[in-house]
TORLODREN-806165 format. One record per residue (C-alpha): residue in three letters; x, y, z. Coordinates in steps of 0.5 Angstrom, whole numbers, padded with zeros to 4 digits, always signed. Example, Ala and Ser with C-alpha at 12.3 -4.5 7.8 and 13.67 -1.06 7.14 Angstrom:
2
ALA+0025-0009+0016
SER+0027-0002+0014
***
This chain:
333
MET-0075-0040-0022
LYS-0081-0041-0027
GLU-0079-0035-0031
LEU-0073-0032-0032
LEU-0072-0024-0032
GLN-0070-0022-0040
VAL-0065-0016-0041
SER-0066-0012-0047
ALA-0066-0005-0050
SER-0072+0000-0050
PRO-0077+0001-0052
HIS-0080-0003-0046
ILE-0088-0003-0046
ARG-0091-0005-0039
ALA-0098-0008-0041
LYS-0101-0014-0041
TYR-0104-0014-0048
TYR-0098-0010-0052
ASP-0092-0012-0055
ILE-0088-0008-0059
ASN-0090-0009-0065
GLN-0098-0008-0063
ALA-0096-0001-0060
MET-0093+0001-0066
ARG-0099+0000-0070
LEU-0103+0003-0065
VAL-0099+0009-0066
ILE-0100+0009-0073
ILE-0107+0008-0072
ALA-0108+0014-0068
LEU-0105+0018-0073
ILE-0109+0015-0079
PRO-0114+0020-0078
THR-0110+0026-0079
LEU-0107+0023-0085
ILE-0114+0023-0088
PHE-0115+0030-0086
SER-0109+0032-0089
THR-0110+0029-0096
TYR-0117+0032-0096
LEU-0113+0039-0094
PHE-0108+0039-0099
GLY-0110+0034-0104
ILE-0107+0027-0106
ARG-0100+0030-0106
ALA-0099+0030-0099
LEU-0101+0022-0099
ILE-0096+0021-0104
ILE-0090+0025-0100
VAL-0093+0020-0094
LEU-0092+0014-0098
ILE-0086+0015-0101
SER-0083+0017-0094
ILE-0086+0010-0091
ILE-0083+0006-0097
THR-0076+0009-0097
SER-0076+0008-0089
VAL-0078+0001-0090
VAL-0073-0001-0096
CYS-0067+0003-0093
GLU-0068-0001-0086
ALA-0068-0008-0089
VAL-0063-0006-0094
THR-0059-0003-0088
GLN-0060-0009-0084
ARG-0059-0014-0089
MET-0052-0011-0091
LEU-0050-0011-0083
GLY-0052-0018-0082
LYS-0057-0017-0078
GLU-0065-0020-0077
ILE-0070-0016-0082
THR-0075-0013-0077
ILE-0079-0008-0082
ALA-0085-0012-0079
ASP-0085-0009-0072
GLY-0088-0003-0075
SER-0082+0002-0073
ALA-0080+0004-0080
VAL-0087+0005-0082
LEU-0088+0010-0076
THR-0081+0014-0077
GLY-0083+0015-0085
LEU-0090+0017-0083
LEU-0088+0022-0077
LEU-0082+0025-0082
ALA-0087+0026-0087
PHE-0092+0029-0082
ASN-0086+0034-0081
LEU-0085+0036-0088
PRO-0089+0042-0092
PRO-0094+0039-0097
GLY-0091+0043-0103
VAL-0084+0040-0102
PRO-0081+0036-0108
PHE-0081+0028-0108
TRP-0074+0027-0107
LEU-0074+0031-0101
PRO-0077+0025-0096
ILE-0073+0020-0100
ILE-0067+0023-0097
GLY-0070+0025-0090
SER-0072+0018-0089
ALA-0066+0015-0091
PHE-0062+0019-0087
ALA-0067+0018-0081
ILE-0066+0010-0082
ILE-0060+0009-0084
PHE-0056+0015-0080
ALA-0060+0016-0074
LYS-0063+0009-0072
GLN-0059+0003-0076
LEU-0052+0005-0075
PHE-0053+0006-0068
GLY-0055-0001-0067
GLY-0063-0001-0069
LEU-0069+0000-0065
GLY-0067+0001-0058
TYR-0061+0004-0059
ASN-0062+0010-0063
PHE-0061+0016-0058
ILE-0065+0021-0062
ASN-0071+0021-0065
PRO-0070+0018-0072
ALA-0076+0022-0075
LEU-0074+0029-0072
ALA-0067+0027-0074
GLY-0068+0027-0081
ARG-0072+0033-0081
ALA-0067+0037-0078
PHE-0062+0035-0083
LEU-0067+0037-0089
MET-0068+0044-0085
ALA-0060+0044-0085
SER-0059+0042-0092
TRP-0065+0045-0096
PRO-0067+0051-0091
SER-0071+0054-0097
ALA-0075+0048-0099
MET-0077+0046-0092
THR-0079+0053-0090
LYS-0083+0056-0097
GLU-0086+0050-0100
TRP-0093+0051-0097
LEU-0100+0050-0100
ALA-0106+0053-0098
PRO-0111+0048-0095
ILE-0118+0047-0099
ASN-0123+0051-0096
GLY-0118+0055-0092
THR-0112+0060-0092
LEU-0104+0059-0092
SER-0104+0064-0086
GLY-0111+0063-0083
ILE-0112+0070-0085
ASP-0115+0073-0092
GLY-0111+0076-0096
ILE-0104+0073-0094
THR-0102+0068-0098
SER-0095+0067-0097
ALA-0094+0066-0090
THR-0096+0060-0085
PRO-0099+0063-0078
LEU-0093+0062-0074
ASN-0089+0065-0080
LEU-0093+0071-0080
LEU-0093+0072-0072
LYS-0086+0072-0072
ASN-0085+0078-0078
PRO-0092+0081-0078
SER-0089+0087-0081
ASN-0087+0084-0087
TYR-0094+0083-0089
GLY-0098+0089-0087
ASP-0100+0093-0081
PRO-0097+0089-0075
ASN-0102+0091-0070
ILE-0108+0089-0075
ILE-0105+0082-0077
ILE-0103+0081-0069
LYS-0111+0082-0068
GLN-0113+0078-0073
LEU-0109+0072-0071
ASN-0111+0072-0064
ASP-0119+0073-0067
PHE-0124+0067-0065
THR-0124+0065-0073
THR-0117+0065-0074
ILE-0116+0060-0067
LYS-0122+0056-0069
SER-0119+0055-0076
LEU-0112+0053-0072
PHE-0116+0048-0068
ILE-0120+0044-0074
GLY-0114+0045-0079
LYS-0116+0049-0084
VAL-0109+0053-0084
GLY-0103+0052-0088
GLY-0097+0048-0085
CYS-0094+0042-0085
ILE-0097+0035-0087
GLY-0099+0032-0080
GLU-0099+0039-0076
THR-0105+0043-0078
SER-0111+0039-0075
ALA-0110+0040-0067
LEU-0116+0037-0065
LEU-0115+0030-0069
LEU-0108+0030-0066
LEU-0111+0031-0059
ILE-0116+0026-0060
GLY-0110+0021-0062
GLY-0106+0023-0057
VAL-0111+0022-0052
PHE-0113+0015-0054
LEU-0106+0013-0053
ILE-0105+0016-0046
ILE-0111+0012-0044
ILE-0109+0005-0047
GLY-0102+0006-0044
ILE-0099+0007-0050
VAL-0096+0014-0049
ASP-0094+0017-0042
TYR-0098+0022-0039
ARG-0092+0025-0035
ILE-0089+0027-0041
VAL-0095+0030-0045
ILE-0097+0034-0038
GLY-0090+0036-0037
TYR-0089+0039-0044
LEU-0096+0043-0045
GLY-0096+0045-0038
SER-0089+0048-0038
PHE-0091+0051-0045
ILE-0097+0054-0042
LEU-0094+0057-0037
LEU-0089+0061-0041
ALA-0094+0063-0046
LEU-0097+0067-0040
ILE-0091+0070-0038
LEU-0086+0071-0043
PRO-0087+0077-0048
THR-0090+0074-0054
LYS-0096+0077-0058
GLY-0100+0071-0060
SER-0105+0069-0055
LEU-0104+0062-0051
LEU-0109+0059-0056
PHE-0106+0061-0062
HIS-0099+0058-0059
LEU-0103+0052-0057
PHE-0106+0050-0063
SER-0101+0053-0068
GLY-0095+0049-0071
GLY-0093+0042-0069
LEU-0094+0043-0061
PHE-0099+0037-0061
LEU-0096+0033-0066
GLY-0089+0033-0062
ALA-0092+0033-0055
PHE-0096+0027-0056
PHE-0093+0023-0061
MET-0085+0025-0061
ALA-0083+0027-0055
THR-0086+0021-0052
ASP-0082+0016-0056
TRP-0080+0010-0052
VAL-0073+0009-0054
THR-0071+0017-0053
SER-0074+0019-0047
PRO-0072+0017-0040
ILE-0075+0011-0037
THR-0076+0014-0030
LYS-0082+0017-0027
LYS-0079+0023-0025
GLY-0074+0024-0031
ARG-0080+0024-0036
TRP-0083+0030-0032
ILE-0076+0033-0032
PHE-0076+0031-0040
GLY-0083+0034-0042
ILE-0082+0040-0038
GLY-0076+0042-0041
CYS-0078+0040-0048
GLY-0084+0046-0047
ILE-0079+0051-0044
LEU-0075+0050-0050
THR-0080+0050-0055
MET-0083+0057-0052
LEU-0076+0060-0051
ILE-0074+0058-0059
ARG-0081+0061-0061
VAL-0080+0068-0057
TRP-0073+0069-0058
GLY-0070+0064-0064
GLY-0069+0065-0071
TYR-0074+0060-0073
PRO-0082+0061-0071
GLU-0083+0054-0069
GLY-0079+0050-0064
VAL-0082+0044-0063
SER-0077+0039-0067
TYR-0071+0042-0064
SER-0073+0042-0057
ILE-0075+0035-0057
LEU-0067+0033-0060
LEU-0064+0037-0055
MET-0068+0034-0049
ASN-0066+0027-0053
VAL-0059+0028-0052
PHE-0060+0030-0045
THR-0064+0023-0043
PRO-0058+0019-0041
LEU-0056+0024-0036
ILE-0064+0025-0033
ASP-0064+0018-0032
ARG-0058+0018-0028
LEU-0060+0024-0024
THR-0067+0021-0023
LYS-0065+0014-0022
GLU-0069+0011-0016
ARG-0066+0008-0010
ILE-0065+0000-0009
PHE-0069-0002-0003
GLY-0065-0004+0002
GLU-0059-0001-0001
ILE-0054+0002+0004
LYS-0050+0009+0003
LYS-0043+0009+0003
GLU-0040+0013+0008
ARG-0035+0018+0006
LYS-0028+0017+0008
LYS-0025+0023+0012
***
């Protein structure tokens, strides 16, 4: 045999021209327009939070690998991507120590202590966000900043709530009927799509996230099955369930596009089978919409992906393809 099969942990990239390092860099490149726009919207503070998160992730990865006697692999770009995605899930007004703690938890506890890249069972960036949400909920839900030339809520006169928070509790901010009508208005939907509303650093512009996500699908870095399954099931439930927000409002608000294109599609924590990826995406979409409608939090993207990460091994086992030529054993009577 001229070539030997190589057995290794995921991620496995099926492409002639991409190795893991290149794939990581392409994902980062796809997120750069969103980063630039977020810096414009929220100021240099947003960029500082992103840089702190990335630097902490890289340093923690190198130190942990050194302490564990492993090869230092910070050049592969995975730590940079983890730090970037974690920062994208933070409000732009959080104190600077928060991304340090979140990135350290994501790299050390959710990634390296499980064996490093390819062995973590949940998305490290989302694990870091969930840890911060559980530990400092006030900072994670109230430290919002109004974007330049826009409003925090997408509605003039309401400056203390993001669009999803406003939809969840409209009576706290005025006449519910008027507020719901304004949220579903074309002007608000346009602001959500472009990004001139409040929210986490990397989730405001649905347009730029959509462009970056489609780019990754076209070049083969992201599997379309997870994305279509996620967005398709989400859209279906948005049309069926009793929610006050319109379909376009739910699509463009919050971190749906960031989660569907850039985090649910994580190679390590998503299924490896084609059927499994459909199931995974559909499960994420269903859970996201259920949390938005009946959950305590207005946003459900992060928790839905983390929950489906836990079921990934079971999904892979149940959707395992039959080996060609395999003979099925007969049950003993």
